[in-house]
N, C-alpha and C positions, 0 to 999 in steps of 0.2 A: 776557485773560496770563494765566497761571495762578496761583492762590490755594495757597497754602499749606494742609496738611489735616491737621496734626499734632490728635494730642487736647489737649485744654484743662490744660495747668499748674497747680499750687496757685495759687489768687487770695488776693491779700491783702482784708482786709476794707474793705467800703463806706469808714467810715468816715475812713480815710485820705485821701481822693479831698478832701478839705475844703481840707486847705494849701493845693492845689496851686492856690496864684491869683496869680501873678507874672505878667505880660503875659508874651504872648510876640509873634516877629517875625513879619510877614508879614500882607497884606490883600487876596489875592486869594483869591476863593471855592475851595468843595475841588474839585479836578481831578483827571481821570483817573488811575490810579497804581495798582499793586499797594498791598494791605492786608492784609501777612500776617496766619497765623491768630493771633497775641500784637502784630499792630502793628508799629509802626517801633520806638517807643520808651517807656519808662516802667511802668509795670508793671500789673496787668491787675485791678483792684479787682473784688470780688463780696460781695455781704450775703451774713452769715453763713446757713447753712443752705441756700441756693439753689444748686440746679447751676446751669451754662452749656453751654451758653446753655439758657436760662429759658422757660417759657412761661406767659405769660399769658393770662388769659381774657379776651377783651374784650368787655363787660359781662356777663360769667358765657358758658357756652356760647350764647350769640346765633347760632348756625350752628344750634341745634337746640330754642331755646325762646325765647318772646321776651323782648327784649334788658331788662336792668337788672329784673328780679324775684328774689325769691327763689328760684324754681323754674328761674330761668338758671344763678343763684350756686349751687343746691346742686348741680345736674349737673355744672356745672365741677369743683367741688371733688372731687365722686364719682368724674371722669374721673379727676383725680390732678394739674389743674393747677396748677404752681407758687403763682401767683398770680392774685387776679382781682379785675379793675377795677369803679369807680363812678364814677359822673361827676354833679357836686352840682350842684344850683339849689336855689332856695329858695321855700317859702310865702310868703303875706301875711303870716303871723303870724312868720315868722323860722324854719320848720323847716326844714333840709339834707334832700330827698328826691333818691331816685337815676332820673335821666331821663338821655338822654345832650341832650338840649337841653332850656329851659325852655319852648316851643311843644310841648303833649301831642298837635295833633290828631291827628296819625298813631301814637301809642304806646298811647293808651288811648282809650275809648269813648265820650268827651265829649260828640262830638258826637251821640250817642241820649240823651242829659240835656236835655230842654226846661228842665228848670229853670237850667239854666247857658247856654240860648242867647243871652242877653243878652251874655254875657262875651266872645264873637267881636268878636275887636278886631284894628285893621292896628296895629302896632309897628314900630320902628325899631329891631334890634338888632347891636349893631357894623357898621352902617352898612349893612345887610340890609332891606329892607322884608319883615315878615311877617304874614300874616293867620291868625289861627286863636284857639287858648285857650292861656293862659298860665300857669305853675304861681303866678305871684307876685302873681297875681289869684284864687287860692284860698286859703282857710286851709285846713289840715292834715285838718281834719273833714272839708270839704267833696272835699279832692282822696281821701280814704279810701273814697269812696263811688263812686268811678267805678275801673275794671277796665285791666290793663292787654292790649294788645294786640301782633301782628305787627306791624314797622314795613316790611317790604319783602313783603308777602304775595305778591305776582306772583314772586319770585326764592326764596321760601321756604311753598309752600303749606302742606306740610305742618305747621307752625309753628305754622298758623293753626287748629289743633286744640285748643290750648292758648288761645286769645284767652277773657279772661275768668277763668281758673282763679285769679290772683292781683290783688293790688293793686298800687301803688305802694309799694317800701318806703323810709322814713325811713334817712337814715345810719346815726342810733341804731340802729334795731332791725337794719341789717347787723351794727356793731359786739357787736352781742347776740348774733345769730346766731354768728360767728366767732370769739366767745370761748365759746360751748358746744360748738361743732365742734371747736376747737380741745383743749379737754379732752375729750372723748368721744376722739379720735383720739390725743393726747398728743403733740401737737405743735403751734405757730403757725399757724393761717392768713393768710397774706401779704394786701396789698390793697393793689390801687394807684388811687390817688384822685386824682379829679381837678376844679379848682374850675371850674367853665364862666361863662364870662361875666363875669368878676370886677369889670371896670371897668362894665362898664355895672349889675350890681347895687349895688355904692358908690354909685351915683349916686341910685337907690332908694332909699336908707337900707338897703338890705337885705347890706353888706359880709361875703362869704363866710369870709375868713379868720380873723376873731376869732369868728365861730362851730364852725369846722370845729377852730382849735385849743382851744377848752373840750372839745369831745366826744373830743378824743384826750388829753386830759388825763385825763379823767373814765375813760378807757378804758384808761389808761397805754401808748398807743400814740403818746409825744410824746416819746422820746427816742430819741438817735443810732443806738440798735440796735435800735429797734420795728421789727416783721415789717411795716413801712409803705412806701411811698413815696407822695408825695404827687406832684403833675403840673400844670400848665398852658401852655395858648398864651400868658401875659400874662407875660412874663418878671419883672415886679415884683408879682406876687402870691407866686413864690416867694420873691421877694426879702422880701416881707413874712411870710409863713411862717418864713422863716429866724428874724427875731426874736423870733419866738412859741413855735416849738416847735423840738427836734432834729430831727424827723422827716426823713429822705433827702429829697431835693427833685430833679424832674426836670422840666426845660423843654422843653417839646411843641415841636418848629418844623415848618412847613407847605414851600409852596413857596417855592423862591429867590428870587420876587420880592414875596412876600406880607410886609407890615407889621405884626406884632404891634398887636390894638388898641389897647392901652396905650401901644403906641409913635405910635401916629395921634395919638392924644389928647394928648400930650404934645410932639408933635412932634419925637419922637426922629425921625432921617431912616433910622436902619439897618432891614436888610429879613434875613429869613433869612438870605440870601447872605452878610450882612455877619455875622451870630450862629456861622455854621460856619466861619469862617475861625480858624486857631490865636488869631489877637487875638479873635476875639469870642466863641470858646471856654473863651479862660482867664478870659473876663470872667465867662461862666456860671459856672465852679468857682468864683470869688470865695464865690459861694450857693448853689450846688447841686451836687450829686454825681453828676448823671445828664442825658441829651437824650434824649427821646422824637422821632427821626425819622420825617418821611416817609421811608419803603422807597425811593423814586424819590431821595433825597438820599443813600443809600448804595450802589443799582447806579441809573443813570438809565434809562430807556428811550429806544428811539431814536423817530424819525419812525414808523416800522412797527410800535412796542407792543414791540418784542423788547427783553431785557436787553441792555443795554452792558456796558461795563468797571465797576468798582466807583471811585471817586471817593476820597479820602483822607482821608475823615472819619473813618473807624473807627479808623486809626492817628491822627489828629491828636488827636482826643477824648481816649482811650487814654492819649497822649503827656501830658495833663493831667489824668489821675485821674480823668475820667467815665466812666461805662457806659451802656451803649446799648442803650435797649430802641425800636427803630423799629417801626413800625403799617404797615398789620396784611394777615394775608395770611389771605385764604379758600379755601374748595375751589372753589367755581363759577367757571367759566370766564370771566363776567363781570368779574371781579374781579382776573383774571390775569396775568402778561404774556401779549404773544402767543403766543411760541412755549412757552409752557406749557396752550397752549386743547388740549381735544381734543371734535372736533366740531362743531358748529354750534349749538348749544342751550347758550344763557347761562348759565340754571339749570343744566345738568349742571357734574357735577366733571371738573375737569382735570387735568395731571399737577401736582396739588401739592406732590408731595413732591420732584418735580425742580428749582420754585421754592425752599422750605426749603434743598434741599444748596445752592443758589447763593449766599442769604441766610447760611447758617452758615456758607460758606467765608470769607465777609469778617472774620468774630472778633468779630460782635455779641454781647453780652453776655446776650439775650434778645430775644422778639418776642411782639408781639400776635397772637393769630388768635380769629376767631369760634368755629371748632370742634377745641379744646383736644385731645382724642382723638389728632386725625389729629400734630398740634405734640408732641405728647409723643412718637409713632413716630418723626417725624423727627427731633427732639432727640436721644432714644437712637442711632438709626443715625449720626446724625453724632457724637457721642460714640464711638462704637462704632470708629468708622475709623482 
């Protein structure tokens, strides 16, 4: 069905979203229905100073540099990304470092360090058995002897040029970098910060939230108007953060059948399908200001891998004052819906601008991307329509 394509209207500030905490009617999952440019009802909250849709650099400019390195973050900022993402995991001595996973086998050269060969082990993380090397088994000093490398060299061989160039950054190093870049540019550098596997790490005595809150307070990013989003796939992590800082919070959502790991551990029977109902969104709005859904929750794909009709998720979330930052658009064919792939090479670029047009037409407030320069062009095209 046709999507409305109006230019975005002026939005209210994000802080207003927190007031929308009442329960809403309905228990069905978000179903296929038109979601106009401004949703069905309610205001469209947007943080101060951010365009809509905002372009969020996924692990930095990870389409061009090894992810979660200062080189990846710097390139994303230089390209003009509106927000830059960090994922946080702890070291054995309690420092927060930027890695997408605590398993660093594929993103560092740890396997080339014979002094750490005995650290290779098998662990169960959030119910999944993994064999490799893990940040919680290294002190920060030990971790700093490693060098970052490209995670998917088969898809992004050009990125391997930069293997070994950067170390694993601490989150405090990123905060200092953001401060310096903000002073240089005369505007704040926005960050999108995820707590990874918080229940797992709390069980190890390495709780993430309190450590993160201390750093946010130290660098003045603990207020409701801070240029920072916090995010987690575990809703209770964001509820815990709500009691520690005022920084805006986003609940990440995966596939409909998924149960967040904190729910599994506490016996909460709800799935993502329950959380994207009006009732579930109202519950999220009682402690968070946004959601970060998998793009398939916004526009599902059919059995042929092509995009179908949008669900009501954008409209329903906006009606409850929640911003939507879905993930992740990437330029390569292998990551694109089938109707936007071009040619047979999975690593070649497809019609990513067509994919952006489809997603932006739903009224989302921002989008994660590995290639921020492409996302910025697509966002500018959309705002010009």
